[in-house]
C-alpha positions as CSV (number, residue, x, y, z in Angstrom):
1,M,5.0,10.0,7.0
2,A,8.0,8.3,8.6
3,Y,11.0,8.1,6.2
4,F,13.9,5.7,6.5
5,R,17.1,5.1,4.6
6,I,18.4,1.7,5.7
7,E,21.9,0.5,5.1
8,Y,22.8,-3.2,5.7
9,F,25.1,-5.9,4.5
10,S,23.6,-7.7,1.5
11,N,24.6,-11.4,1.1
12,A,23.0,-11.3,-2.4
13,L,25.4,-8.5,-3.4
14,H,28.4,-9.4,-1.3
15,R,28.6,-5.8,0.0
16,S,26.8,-3.1,1.9
17,T,23.7,-1.7,0.2
18,S,20.8,0.5,1.1
19,F,17.1,1.0,0.5
20,E,14.5,3.7,1.3
21,M,11.3,3.2,3.1
22,L,8.1,5.2,3.8
23,I,5.6,4.2,6.6
24,P,2.4,6.2,7.1
25,N,2.1,5.6,10.8
26,D,2.3,9.2,12.2
27,Y,-1.3,10.4,12.0
28,R,-2.0,13.9,13.3
29,T,-4.3,14.4,16.3
30,D,-5.1,18.1,15.7
31,I,-7.3,17.5,12.7
32,P,-9.9,14.8,11.9
33,V,-8.1,11.9,10.2
34,E,-9.8,8.6,9.3
35,I,-7.3,5.9,10.3
36,P,-7.7,2.8,8.1
37,D,-8.9,-0.2,10.1
38,K,-7.0,-2.9,8.3
39,P,-3.5,-4.4,8.4
40,M,-0.8,-2.3,6.7
41,G,0.1,-3.4,3.2
42,T,3.5,-3.2,1.6
43,L,4.5,-2.0,-1.8
44,F,7.9,-2.7,-3.3
45,L,8.5,0.2,-5.7
46,L,11.1,-0.3,-8.4
47,H,13.0,2.3,-10.3
48,G,13.9,2.4,-14.0
49,Y,17.1,2.1,-16.1
50,T,19.7,4.6,-14.9
51,G,17.5,5.3,-11.8
52,K,17.8,4.8,-8.1
53,A,15.5,4.3,-5.1
54,G,12.9,7.0,-4.8
55,N,9.2,7.5,-4.2
56,W,6.9,8.4,-7.1
57,V,3.6,7.4,-5.3
58,P,1.6,10.4,-4.0
59,E,2.1,10.2,-0.3
60,E,-1.5,10.8,0.6
61,L,-2.4,7.5,-1.1
62,A,-0.1,5.6,1.3
63,A,-1.9,7.1,4.2
64,K,-5.4,6.7,2.7
65,Y,-4.9,3.0,1.8
66,N,-2.5,2.2,4.6
67,F,0.5,0.8,2.9
68,A,4.3,1.1,3.4
69,I,6.6,1.7,0.4
70,V,9.9,-0.1,0.1
71,M,12.3,1.3,-2.5
72,P,15.4,-0.7,-3.4
73,T,18.3,0.5,-5.6
74,A,19.1,-2.2,-8.1
75,E,21.4,-0.4,-10.5
76,N,20.8,-1.3,-14.2
77,S,20.3,-4.9,-13.4
78,F,16.8,-5.5,-14.7
79,Y,16.2,-7.0,-11.3
80,L,17.8,-10.3,-12.5
81,N,20.5,-12.5,-11.1
82,G,23.6,-11.9,-13.2
83,P,26.4,-14.5,-13.5
84,A,29.0,-12.4,-11.7
85,T,29.5,-12.6,-8.0
86,G,27.5,-9.8,-6.3
87,H,25.0,-9.4,-9.1
88,A,22.0,-11.3,-7.5
89,F,19.5,-8.5,-7.8
90,Q,16.5,-10.8,-8.2
91,T,17.4,-12.5,-5.0
92,L,18.0,-9.1,-3.4
93,V,14.5,-7.8,-4.1
94,G,12.4,-11.0,-4.1
95,E,14.0,-12.7,-1.1
96,E,16.5,-10.8,0.9
97,M,14.8,-7.5,1.2
98,V,11.4,-9.0,1.7
99,D,12.9,-11.1,4.6
100,Y,14.6,-8.0,6.1
101,V,11.3,-6.0,6.0
102,R,9.4,-8.9,7.6
103,R,11.9,-9.3,10.4
104,T,12.6,-5.7,11.1
105,F,9.2,-4.0,10.6
106,G,6.7,-6.8,10.7
107,L,5.4,-6.0,7.2
108,A,5.0,-8.0,4.0
109,K,4.0,-11.1,6.0
110,N,1.7,-12.6,3.4
111,R,1.0,-12.3,-0.3
112,E,-2.4,-10.8,0.1
113,N,-1.0,-7.5,1.3
114,T,2.4,-7.6,-0.4
115,C,2.5,-5.9,-3.9
116,I,5.2,-4.8,-6.3
117,A,5.2,-2.1,-8.9
118,G,7.7,-0.4,-11.2
119,M,8.1,1.7,-14.3
120,S,10.2,1.0,-17.4
121,M,13.0,-1.4,-16.3
122,G,11.2,-1.5,-13.0
123,G,8.0,-2.6,-14.8
124,F,9.9,-5.6,-16.2
125,G,11.3,-6.2,-12.7
126,A,7.8,-6.1,-11.1
127,L,6.4,-8.6,-13.6
128,H,9.4,-10.9,-13.5
129,T,9.8,-10.7,-9.7
130,A,6.2,-11.4,-8.9
131,L,6.1,-14.3,-11.3
132,A,9.4,-15.7,-9.8
133,Y,8.0,-15.4,-6.2
134,P,4.3,-16.0,-6.5
135,D,4.0,-17.0,-2.8
136,T,5.4,-13.6,-1.8
137,F,3.7,-11.1,-4.1
138,G,-0.1,-11.1,-4.7
139,K,-0.4,-8.2,-7.1
140,L,2.0,-6.5,-9.5
141,A,1.8,-3.3,-11.6
142,G,4.1,-2.6,-14.6
143,L,4.0,0.8,-16.1
144,S,5.7,1.4,-19.5
145,S,7.5,-1.9,-18.8
146,A,10.7,-2.6,-20.6
147,L,9.6,-6.0,-21.9
148,I,12.6,-6.3,-24.2
149,V,13.4,-10.0,-24.2
150,H,12.3,-10.6,-27.8
151,G,14.0,-7.4,-28.9
152,I,17.4,-8.4,-27.6
153,A,17.2,-12.1,-28.5
154,H,20.0,-13.2,-30.9
155,M,22.0,-10.0,-30.5
156,K,25.6,-10.6,-31.5
157,P,28.9,-9.4,-29.8
158,G,29.7,-5.9,-30.8
159,E,26.1,-4.9,-31.5
160,D,24.3,-2.0,-29.8
161,N,20.6,-1.1,-29.9
162,G,21.1,2.5,-28.9
163,M,20.2,1.9,-25.3
164,A,23.0,-0.6,-24.4
165,N,25.4,-3.0,-26.0
166,Y,25.5,-6.8,-26.4
167,E,27.9,-7.2,-23.4
168,Y,25.5,-5.4,-21.1
169,Y,22.5,-7.5,-22.1
170,R,24.6,-10.7,-21.9
171,E,25.5,-9.8,-18.3
172,C,21.9,-9.2,-17.3
173,F,20.1,-11.9,-19.2
174,G,22.7,-14.5,-20.0
175,D,22.9,-16.3,-23.3
176,L,20.9,-14.1,-25.8
177,E,20.5,-17.1,-28.2
178,T,18.3,-18.8,-25.5
179,V,16.9,-15.8,-23.6
180,E,13.4,-16.4,-24.9
181,Q,13.3,-20.0,-23.6
182,R,14.6,-19.4,-20.0
183,D,13.2,-18.1,-16.8
184,V,14.6,-14.6,-17.4
185,N,11.7,-14.3,-19.9
186,P,8.5,-13.4,-17.9
187,E,6.5,-15.3,-20.5
188,V,8.2,-18.6,-19.5
189,L,7.6,-17.9,-15.8
190,A,3.9,-17.0,-16.5
191,L,3.3,-20.3,-18.2
192,K,4.9,-22.1,-15.2
193,R,2.8,-20.2,-12.7
194,K,-0.3,-20.9,-14.8
195,A,0.4,-24.6,-14.7
196,E,0.9,-24.4,-10.9
197,G,-2.2,-22.3,-10.3
198,K,-0.1,-19.6,-8.7
199,L,-0.5,-16.6,-10.9
200,P,-0.3,-13.2,-9.2
201,E,-2.8,-10.5,-10.3
202,I,-1.4,-8.4,-13.1
203,F,-1.9,-4.7,-14.0
204,L,0.0,-3.3,-17.1
205,A,-0.2,0.1,-18.7
206,C,1.6,1.9,-21.4
207,G,1.3,5.3,-23.2
208,T,0.4,5.3,-26.9
209,E,3.4,7.6,-27.6
210,D,5.8,5.4,-25.7
211,F,8.7,3.7,-27.5
212,L,8.0,0.5,-25.6
213,L,4.3,0.4,-26.7
214,E,4.7,-2.5,-29.2
215,A,6.6,-4.6,-26.7
216,N,3.8,-4.1,-24.2
217,R,1.2,-4.9,-26.8
218,Q,3.1,-8.1,-27.6
219,T,3.0,-9.1,-23.9
220,H,-0.7,-8.2,-23.7
221,K,-1.4,-10.5,-26.7
222,F,0.6,-13.3,-25.2
223,L,-1.4,-13.1,-21.9
224,L,-4.6,-13.1,-23.9
225,D,-3.6,-16.0,-26.1
226,E,-2.6,-18.0,-23.0
227,Q,-5.8,-17.0,-21.2
228,I,-3.8,-15.5,-18.3
229,P,-6.0,-13.0,-16.4
230,H,-4.7,-9.5,-16.4
231,Q,-5.6,-5.8,-16.7
232,Y,-4.1,-3.9,-19.6
233,Y,-4.5,-0.2,-20.3
234,E,-3.3,2.2,-23.0
235,S,-3.9,6.0,-23.2
236,R,-2.2,9.0,-24.5
237,G,1.2,9.5,-22.9
238,G,4.9,9.1,-23.3
239,H,7.7,7.4,-21.4
240,D,7.6,10.0,-18.6
241,M,6.5,10.8,-15.1
242,V,3.3,12.4,-16.2
243,F,2.0,9.0,-17.5
244,W,3.5,7.1,-14.5
245,H,1.9,9.4,-12.0
246,E,-1.5,9.0,-13.6
247,Y,-1.3,5.2,-13.6
248,I,0.4,4.6,-10.3
249,I,-2.6,6.3,-8.7
250,K,-4.9,3.8,-10.4
251,A,-2.6,0.9,-9.7
252,V,-2.3,1.5,-5.9
253,K,-6.1,2.0,-5.6
254,W,-6.5,-1.4,-7.4
255,M,-3.9,-3.0,-5.1
256,F,-4.9,-1.5,-1.7
257,G,-8.2,0.3,-2.1
């Protein structure tokens, strides 16, 4: 595997930033290796709340299915464009970083082999970003996704839900009185993409012991009610890397296998 840590000036963030990247292009010649005979895919892999860029996909899968992994660091942004200057994290991942990878590495050229996945906050980011940029991402996977829009709607100044306070959510999502009706809500974007005939393929999974289970079930029900095609899975597991490792293996096989 070839590993990169790339630092560049981000116009979306108005400052230098960095991302990590893995490319499986260094096959050994001293042992038999089956080199995939197909164009290399690209997976944008999103971290969770309090996290940072890092790979949690078993590396042998990248070589087996021939895909590169791009790992941005997006702070605690929910991968949304905040109102403050330098907080355009949706633009960072969905536009700027895709363009950089295209120009520099010749990857992610079309939606058929460009996918996005994430866990927790990154699961929200994967769903929202793919729906915001349906011409860029053909498939998405959200694991234990923090689909919290309905839970934070109508929060008041000074309130705190144990994870973060009103001011934080206001910065990420904007007006919390209208958050359910705007494009920061993946459900709103899903209805728009359905009307346009531009829905990405959707894979969602959540553990039955996960504190985000009911939010994921609510999204699953919404997608069923609106007849939006998707795959949804539940099995025993918590909000942890054990569950995420189990389902990222299934997700990347679905994406690139």
